[in-house]
N, C-alpha and C positions, 0 to 999 in steps of 0.2 A: 424577590429573586426568582428567576426563571430557569428551569432545567429543560434541556432538550436532548433527544437521542437520535442518532442517525446510523444507518447501516450501509455498508458498501460491499460490492462483490466484483471480482474481476477473474477472467479465465482466458488463457491464451494457449496456443500450440507451442510445443517444443520442437526445435529443429537443430540438426547438427551444425556445428561450427558457427553458432551465433553467441553473442554475449549473454551471460545469465547474471542479471542484477536483481537483487532483493534488498530493500531497505537501504539502498545506496551502497551495498556491498557486492563486489565481484565474487561470484561463486565459481569455484573450479569444478567444471563439468563439461562433458563432450557435447552437450546440447545447450541451447539457449532459448530465450523467449522471443518468438516471432511477433513483432509489433511495429507500429508506426513510430512510436517514441522509443525510449530505451527499454521498454517492456517491464519496468519495475512495478509489477502488479501488486506487491505489498503496499507500496506508497499509493498506487492508484486507488486501491480499495479504501485506504485510510482517507484519501482526499474525498472520495464519494461519501464516506460516512460523515465527515465534517460538513460537507455541502448539504447532505440530507438533513442533518440536525439544524442547519441554518435555513432550510427550505429554499436553497439557491440553485436548484438543478443538479446536474451531474457533471462529471469530468469532461465529457464531450462538449458541453455547453461552454465551459471556460477555456478548454484547450482543444479546439476542433482539429480533426485530421487535415492539416494544411501544411504548406511548406514552412510556415513560421514555427510550428511545433515538431516537425519531423526530426527524429533522433534526439529529441529534447530529453533532458534528464528529469526523472520523477522528483528529484530533490529540489530542482528549480520550481517545478509546479507546486510542490508542498510549501515552499517558502511563500509563493504568491497566496496560497490558501490560508497560510498562517497569518499573513498581514490582513487578509479579508476578515478572518475570525476576530482579530483585535479591533479592526475598524467597526465591526458590529458589536464590540464590547462584550464578547464571550470569551470564556477560558475553558480549557479542556480539564475535565475531572479525570477521565481515564479513556484509554483506547484498548480494545481487546481484539486480537486477530488470530486467525487460524490459516496457515499455509497448508494446502492440500496438494501433495506431490509424492509419487512413489520413490523417486530418487531425484536428486542426491539427498544424503543425510544432511540436515541443516543445523543441528544442535550447536555445533562449534561456531556458527556464524551469528547466532541470535543476539549475543551480547553486543557485537558491533552494529547490528541492525538497530537495536534499541538505542544505542548511543547516537547514531546518526540521526534518527528520527527525533529523539529528545532534544538534540542540539538545534535542529531546524525549527521545531515548535517552541523551543525555550521552555520545556517542562521537564520535571524530574523523570528520569527513566523508569522509575518505579510506577509511574502512571501508564506505562505501556506494557501490554502483555503480548508476546509473540509465541504462538504454539505452532507445531508442525505435526501433521498426521499423513497417513497414506489411505488409499482406498482398498488395501489388501488385494491388489492386482486386479480390481474390478474396473471396467470401463476404460475410456480413453486415458484417464489419468493413471490408472493401474498399469496400463500398457506402456507408460512412459511417453505418451504422445502429447500430454498437456499438463498444465498446472493451474490451480485456482487458489484464490484468497478470499476469505470472508473477514470483514472488519466491522466493529461497532464502536461508536464514540459517544460519550456523555459530555455535554457542555453545560455551562451556567453563565449567567451574567451578573453574578454577585461576587463579593470578595471572599 
């Protein structure tokens, strides 16, 4: 049995009157994530962590900034990566993520995010940890100008 670990990171600007989607959940907020796709940086960081564990490059390698993927949903991308993971005969042991944003408060959305991600990956939602923190008003995130996510994923190829 082989275990592998991968990490992912994504950061984007926040801008007024754009959609704010995390973990496939629409977040009620006056700003949204500026991006080529839907800007779901939680899912993007998870994708990078899975790809890192598989040693298969990064999200840009699989989903380049092109018209094909413009405004594309992170959930669709995660479904592709889930299929790739199974093709390589690996299974997720756990995913741990941290969302770094000064606002909005995300606690009430985390259950739905975990449900969406677990349904796409076909894993128990108890294998997914989603935490949220702030920068205590420091830097561009603290000023409400951006958001970041860190993710780590442990996979194995045994039963």
